Structure formats: structure tokens, C-alpha cells
N, C-alpha and C positions, 0 to 999 in steps of 0.2 A: 727230520726233524729228530736231535735226539730226545730221551727222557728226560735228561738233565736239564737242556734249555726249556723244559717246561715247569721247573723250580727258582724261586726268585731265593735270594740270599738276604736273611734279613738278621738285624740284633737288637738287640735293649740293652739300655745302660740307666742306672741310675745316678744324677746330678745333684746336688742341693738339694734335696728329699723330692725331684720329679723325675719321672723316668720317660727317657727318650727311646720311642723305637723307630730303624731307620730299616727301609726295603733300599738296598745297594742297585739291584739292577734298573729300578726303575727311580732312582734320586728321591724317594717319599721319605719323610720324616711326619710322624708324630708325638705328640705328649700327652702324660695323664697322670696320675696322681700314684697309682701301683703300674705293675707291668701289665698287667692283665688289660688294665685301661687303656694303656697307650698301644699297647699289640691290636685291642677290640680297634682302637682307630685307623692304624693302620693298617688289616684289613676292609675296613670299608674304604679306607680312600683309595687301596690297588684295586678294589672290585669296580670304586668308580670310577678310577682312570683307565683301568680298561677297557671299560664301557665307554665312554669317551673316546678313546683313541679307533675303537675297531667296529665303535657300531653307532656312535653319539655324533656329535657336530664336529668334533675334530676327527674323522675318519680318514681327510686328506692327507692332516699330518703324523698318519700313523706311526710310517715310520721313522718320522725325529722321537714321536714319545717312546716307542717302544725297544728304541735306541740308548734313550738318556742314561746316563750313568750319574751316580754319587760322585762327589771329588775322591780324589786318591787316598787322602788319610783316612777316609772312613772303610776305604777299602783294606790298607793296611792295618786300621785296627782290627777287621772283622778278621782277617788271616793271623793278627797275632794270639787273637781271644780262640779261633780254629784249633791252633798249633798247641796252645795253653792247655785246652780241654784233650787233644787228642793227647798229650803227654800227662795226663790227669795231673795238672799243675792247680792247684785249688787258689781262685782268683776270687773269692766271696759270693757273695748273693746278691750282686749288682748290676751284673754282667748276664744276659741268655743268650742265645745261640740260635736260631731255629731256620726253617725252609720253607717255604709256601709256596704248595702248587698252584701256579694259576689256573684261576678257573674258566672250563672250557663247556661249551655245551654244543651239539649238534648244530650245523647249519639249518636254515628253513630257507636259506635261499636257492632256488633253482640254479639260479646262474654260476654257484659255485662247483 
């Protein structure tokens, strides 16, 4: 596994007074009154989603859940924002890009 595979690509944007945060690699979205609230909800969703897929009741479907991606238009937005940020093009304070490290814990399963 490459280190880049441990990072989840995410972004948040404000729309009509509400913040929406998206995790593109897992196809998850959360909404809140502020960027911090939306991102906090997304973080909680990511932790629960990964737990369910890897250790919870959805474990047998882990391959599907871990390879599910966001729609193409969200990827296009992410990379547009990424290029704008790299070129130092100002686009306001209504969008943020971030990456989340996949939370890992050592296995206690003796069969791994």
C-alpha cells in the first residue's frame, strides 16, 4: 500500500448559507451551519463508515464500500479547486480542500 492510498481527498463549500463537506474517495457527504460543523460531521461519518466496512456488520461487503467513489462532477470540482489553489488563484473563503488520513489501528486478530 502506498502512503497516498491512506489519504482521503475531501473538500467543503458553502452554498446558500449552509456548508457541505464531501469525501470523494468514499462517496460521503455531510452538511452543517459552518465549515467546522460540516467537516466534523464528515469526520465522524468517515470513522463510522470505515469501522462498519472493515470490522462491523458490513465487513463482507468491504471491497464494495472501500472502492465506492463520488460522482464525476465532484471530482472535477475538487481538481478545479486544487489547480486554483496551486496557482494561488483566489476563490474566496467559501471553499476549502483537505485530506484526511485513514484512521488505522493495529490488528488484534491473530489470523492476520
